[in-house]
Backbone as JSON, one array per atom type, in Angstrom:
{
  "sequence": "QVQLVESGGGLVQVGGSLRLSCAASGTIFSNKPAGWYRQAPGKQRELVARILSGGTTTYADSAKGRFTISRDNAENTMYLQMNSLKPEDTAVYFCNVRLPPYYKEYWGRGTQVTVSS",
  "N": [[-39.83, -68.0, 4.11], [-39.26, -65.01, 2.22], [-37.77, -64.66, -1.03], [-35.96, -63.51, -3.69], [-34.68, -63.53, -7.23], [-32.34, -62.52, -9.26], [-31.69, -63.16, -13.39], [-30.11, -63.25, -15.9], [-28.85, -61.07, -16.67], [-25.94, -59.27, -18.34], [-22.9, -58.42, -20.74], [-23.92, -56.66, -23.61], [-24.19, -55.45, -26.95], [-25.29, -52.27, -28.43], [-28.0, -52.02, -29.39], [-28.74, -54.66, -29.0], [-30.77, -56.92, -27.11], [-31.88, -58.71, -24.41], [-33.11, -60.91, -21.8], [-34.16, -60.52, -18.85], [-34.52, -62.38, -15.92], [-36.67, -63.15, -12.95], [-36.79, -65.18, -10.31], [-38.77, -66.26, -7.82], [-39.31, -67.64, -4.86], [-40.61, -68.68, -1.68], [-42.95, -67.24, -2.04], [-45.77, -66.06, -4.06], [-45.57, -64.56, -7.44], [-48.16, -64.41, -8.71], [-50.99, -62.33, -9.19], [-50.01, -60.23, -7.41], [-48.71, -56.88, -7.25], [-45.84, -56.04, -8.87], [-42.6, -55.14, -9.93], [-39.83, -54.05, -11.96], [-36.78, -52.3, -11.38], [-33.96, -50.33, -11.87], [-30.29, -49.31, -11.28], [-28.14, -47.09, -12.14], [-24.62, -46.35, -11.61], [-23.81, -43.7, -9.27], [-26.59, -43.15, -9.17], [-30.11, -42.18, -8.5], [-31.94, -45.05, -7.4], [-34.14, -46.31, -9.94], [-37.92, -46.65, -11.71], [-38.59, -49.22, -13.91], [-40.05, -50.89, -15.04], [-43.57, -51.94, -14.05], [-45.92, -54.43, -13.28], [-49.02, -54.6, -12.28], [-51.58, -56.16, -9.89], [-53.72, -56.74, -11.35], [-52.63, -57.62, -13.75], [-52.23, -55.19, -15.39], [-49.92, -53.25, -17.03], [-47.18, -50.81, -16.58], [-44.83, -48.49, -17.81], [-41.64, -47.07, -17.33], [-40.72, -43.59, -19.18], [-38.23, -43.88, -20.84], [-38.4, -46.49, -21.15], [-40.64, -47.5, -22.62], [-41.96, -48.8, -25.42], [-39.34, -50.47, -26.06], [-39.1, -52.45, -23.89], [-40.54, -55.08, -22.27], [-42.7, -56.36, -19.7], [-43.75, -59.4, -17.91], [-44.91, -61.97, -16.4], [-45.01, -65.43, -15.41], [-47.09, -67.48, -14.14], [-47.05, -69.93, -13.71], [-44.47, -70.96, -13.76], [-43.51, -69.18, -11.52], [-42.16, -66.87, -12.24], [-40.96, -64.05, -12.83], [-40.28, -61.48, -16.02], [-38.4, -59.16, -17.78], [-37.94, -58.21, -20.76], [-35.71, -57.09, -22.99], [-35.18, -55.06, -25.52], [-33.31, -53.36, -28.53], [-31.5, -52.54, -26.83], [-29.75, -49.67, -25.07], [-26.53, -47.62, -24.52], [-27.38, -46.24, -22.21], [-29.31, -47.51, -20.86], [-27.45, -48.95, -19.46], [-27.01, -50.4, -16.06], [-27.69, -51.8, -12.62], [-29.94, -54.26, -12.45], [-33.16, -54.71, -10.66], [-35.54, -56.72, -9.15], [-38.76, -56.58, -7.82], [-41.23, -57.29, -5.37], [-44.47, -56.9, -4.01], [-46.4, -57.51, -1.42], [-48.92, -58.26, -0.02], [-50.74, -58.35, 3.75], [-49.73, -55.85, 4.04], [-48.51, -54.78, 1.97], [-45.37, -55.19, 1.96], [-41.98, -54.14, 0.8], [-40.11, -56.61, -1.14], [-37.08, -57.48, -2.41], [-34.53, -58.32, -5.09], [-30.88, -59.47, -5.49], [-30.24, -58.15, -7.4], [-29.06, -58.06, -11.15], [-26.6, -57.15, -13.34], [-26.21, -55.23, -16.3], [-24.66, -54.48, -18.92], [-24.6, -52.46, -21.43], [-22.69, -51.94, -24.48], [-20.89, -49.53, -26.59]],
  "CA": [[-39.18, -66.77, 3.65], [-39.59, -64.7, 0.57], [-36.78, -64.59, -1.99], [-35.95, -63.01, -5.19], [-33.27, -64.36, -7.51], [-32.77, -62.34, -10.77], [-30.86, -63.5, -13.87], [-29.96, -62.97, -17.17], [-27.92, -59.59, -17.1], [-24.8, -59.29, -19.2], [-22.88, -57.41, -21.67], [-24.51, -57.01, -24.71], [-23.76, -54.32, -27.52], [-25.98, -51.69, -28.66], [-29.44, -52.32, -30.52], [-28.98, -56.07, -28.6], [-31.62, -57.71, -26.5], [-31.72, -59.36, -23.08], [-34.27, -60.97, -21.14], [-33.98, -60.71, -17.32], [-35.9, -63.02, -14.96], [-36.73, -63.06, -11.43], [-37.55, -66.41, -9.54], [-39.58, -66.08, -6.72], [-39.5, -68.41, -3.5], [-41.76, -68.49, -0.53], [-44.02, -66.33, -2.19], [-46.29, -66.28, -5.75], [-46.12, -63.6, -8.32], [-49.48, -63.96, -8.89], [-51.96, -61.26, -8.79], [-48.95, -59.49, -6.56], [-48.19, -56.06, -7.51], [-44.29, -56.33, -8.93], [-41.94, -54.6, -10.69], [-38.14, -54.02, -12.31], [-36.0, -51.02, -11.01], [-32.73, -50.22, -12.06], [-29.64, -48.28, -10.56], [-27.22, -46.93, -12.71], [-23.77, -45.88, -10.8], [-24.1, -42.65, -9.11], [-27.57, -42.45, -9.5], [-30.73, -43.46, -7.71], [-32.69, -46.33, -8.12], [-35.57, -46.17, -10.76], [-38.64, -47.9, -11.41], [-38.29, -49.6, -15.21], [-41.84, -51.31, -15.58], [-44.36, -52.96, -13.06], [-46.96, -54.93, -13.18], [-49.98, -54.37, -11.18], [-52.39, -57.17, -9.27], [-54.55, -57.31, -11.86], [-52.0, -57.56, -15.02], [-51.88, -54.12, -16.23], [-48.32, -53.05, -16.57], [-46.66, -49.59, -16.83], [-43.35, -48.43, -18.26], [-41.11, -45.74, -17.43], [-40.87, -43.18, -20.65], [-37.49, -44.55, -21.27], [-38.79, -48.18, -21.71], [-41.43, -48.14, -23.45], [-41.76, -49.76, -26.51], [-38.36, -50.92, -25.99], [-39.16, -53.34, -22.94], [-41.73, -55.85, -22.19], [-42.46, -56.98, -18.44], [-44.25, -60.48, -17.68], [-44.76, -62.97, -15.33], [-45.46, -66.93, -15.81], [-47.68, -67.97, -12.97], [-47.1, -71.64, -13.41], [-43.11, -70.79, -13.27], [-43.64, -68.42, -10.27], [-41.11, -65.95, -12.32], [-40.96, -62.34, -13.56], [-39.44, -61.48, -17.02], [-38.14, -58.17, -18.29], [-37.6, -58.65, -22.26], [-35.34, -55.4, -23.08], [-34.93, -55.23, -26.85], [-32.69, -52.07, -28.97], [-30.64, -51.62, -26.1], [-28.64, -48.09, -25.34], [-25.24, -47.55, -23.34], [-27.9, -45.48, -20.72], [-29.43, -49.06, -20.12], [-26.88, -49.84, -18.36], [-27.43, -50.47, -14.65], [-27.91, -53.13, -11.84], [-31.54, -54.27, -12.3], [-33.29, -55.1, -9.66], [-36.92, -57.07, -9.18], [-39.72, -55.94, -6.51], [-42.58, -57.82, -4.74], [-45.02, -56.23, -2.81], [-47.01, -58.57, -0.1], [-50.19, -58.13, 1.08], [-51.67, -57.51, 3.67], [-49.52, -54.2, 3.92], [-47.74, -54.5, 1.11], [-44.27, -54.83, 2.21], [-41.36, -54.43, -0.48], [-39.1, -57.63, -1.28], [-36.09, -56.91, -3.38], [-33.46, -59.05, -5.27], [-29.76, -58.63, -5.33], [-29.42, -57.79, -8.89], [-28.52, -58.3, -12.04], [-25.73, -56.7, -13.89], [-26.83, -55.03, -17.37], [-23.73, -53.82, -19.38], [-24.34, -52.1, -23.13], [-21.42, -51.15, -25.12], [-21.17, -48.71, -28.03]],
  "C": [[-39.07, -66.11, 2.15], [-37.98, -64.23, -0.01], [-36.96, -64.6, -3.23], [-34.84, -63.46, -5.56], [-33.48, -63.55, -8.95], [-31.73, -62.66, -11.73], [-30.96, -63.11, -14.98], [-29.41, -61.59, -17.79], [-26.66, -60.15, -17.68], [-24.2, -57.96, -19.81], [-23.36, -57.53, -22.84], [-23.9, -55.78, -25.68], [-25.2, -53.39, -27.92], [-27.18, -52.42, -29.4], [-29.73, -53.53, -30.23], [-30.14, -55.93, -27.76], [-31.16, -58.55, -25.44], [-32.52, -59.6, -23.1], [-33.57, -61.13, -19.61], [-35.28, -61.78, -16.89], [-35.8, -63.07, -13.49], [-37.28, -64.22, -11.01], [-37.86, -66.25, -8.19], [-39.78, -67.56, -6.02], [-40.0, -67.98, -2.48], [-42.67, -67.45, -0.57], [-44.52, -66.51, -3.89], [-46.17, -65.02, -6.08], [-47.35, -63.52, -8.35], [-50.33, -63.3, -8.22], [-51.16, -60.67, -7.6], [-48.72, -58.27, -7.32], [-46.48, -56.35, -7.54], [-43.72, -55.16, -9.71], [-40.17, -54.74, -10.88], [-37.6, -52.4, -11.95], [-34.47, -51.01, -11.39], [-31.68, -49.12, -11.28], [-28.52, -47.91, -11.43], [-25.82, -46.41, -11.73], [-24.0, -44.68, -10.65], [-25.25, -41.91, -9.22], [-29.06, -43.3, -8.74], [-31.5, -44.59, -8.7], [-34.17, -45.58, -8.57], [-36.72, -46.63, -11.25], [-38.45, -47.96, -13.37], [-39.81, -49.81, -15.74], [-42.23, -51.69, -14.54], [-45.31, -53.1, -13.6], [-48.1, -55.12, -12.43], [-50.76, -55.95, -11.12], [-52.98, -57.57, -10.53], [-54.35, -57.72, -13.15], [-51.59, -56.34, -15.76], [-50.57, -53.69, -15.97], [-48.37, -51.67, -17.18], [-45.37, -49.59, -16.96], [-42.9, -47.09, -18.23], [-40.75, -45.17, -19.07], [-39.95, -43.78, -21.57], [-37.57, -45.97, -22.03], [-39.98, -48.39, -22.24], [-41.34, -48.01, -25.06], [-40.6, -50.45, -27.08], [-38.19, -52.56, -25.04], [-40.88, -53.74, -22.59], [-41.68, -56.37, -20.64], [-43.81, -58.25, -18.49], [-44.19, -61.61, -16.85], [-45.47, -64.26, -15.8], [-45.89, -67.33, -14.18], [-46.82, -69.22, -12.66], [-45.25, -71.81, -13.11], [-42.44, -70.2, -11.88], [-42.17, -67.6, -10.79], [-41.77, -64.75, -13.16], [-40.32, -62.1, -14.6], [-39.63, -60.1, -17.35], [-37.27, -58.36, -19.84], [-37.01, -57.05, -22.78], [-34.94, -56.01, -24.52], [-34.24, -53.55, -26.72], [-32.17, -51.56, -27.45], [-29.72, -50.59, -25.96], [-27.47, -48.28, -24.55], [-26.48, -46.68, -22.18], [-28.8, -46.34, -20.07], [-28.74, -49.62, -19.12], [-26.53, -49.54, -16.83], [-27.32, -51.78, -14.3], [-29.77, -53.3, -12.18], [-31.79, -55.05, -11.08], [-35.42, -55.66, -9.58], [-37.53, -56.87, -7.88], [-41.07, -56.85, -6.47], [-43.29, -56.87, -4.04], [-46.25, -57.39, -2.47], [-47.8, -58.12, 0.61], [-50.05, -58.66, 2.59], [-50.76, -55.63, 3.66], [-48.67, -54.24, 3.03], [-46.44, -54.03, 1.16], [-43.37, -55.16, 0.73], [-40.3, -55.82, -0.4], [-38.32, -57.01, -2.2], [-34.91, -58.24, -3.63], [-32.38, -58.48, -5.36], [-29.4, -58.18, -6.29], [-29.1, -58.09, -9.79], [-27.41, -57.1, -12.74], [-25.81, -56.5, -15.33], [-25.61, -54.15, -17.96], [-24.13, -53.51, -21.13], [-23.3, -51.17, -23.57], [-21.6, -50.59, -25.96], [-20.44, -49.04, -28.83]]
}
């Protein structure tokens, strides 16, 4: 059974940094399309960053230049390094992986990030 568990969220001041982790069990991140999403109160879930099967990364405009997505295949963990955090980054952050052959999506339960001004 596939399970994704996020960690690393918390309360941070404006301009601070956090590194989120997403540990996978029941599958492996290697060569799988995966990503980080977030959902703020009253808003729809939105894509923050994703990493494609070949390792190419893409970012939402709001994350470009500040966030970095990566994965450690040996640890079977995906990361989101977040720098220069802003109050508008406050949200629950979820990790996601899509598994072949039909690219069914799996989600973690999320980790709260709160940026205080």
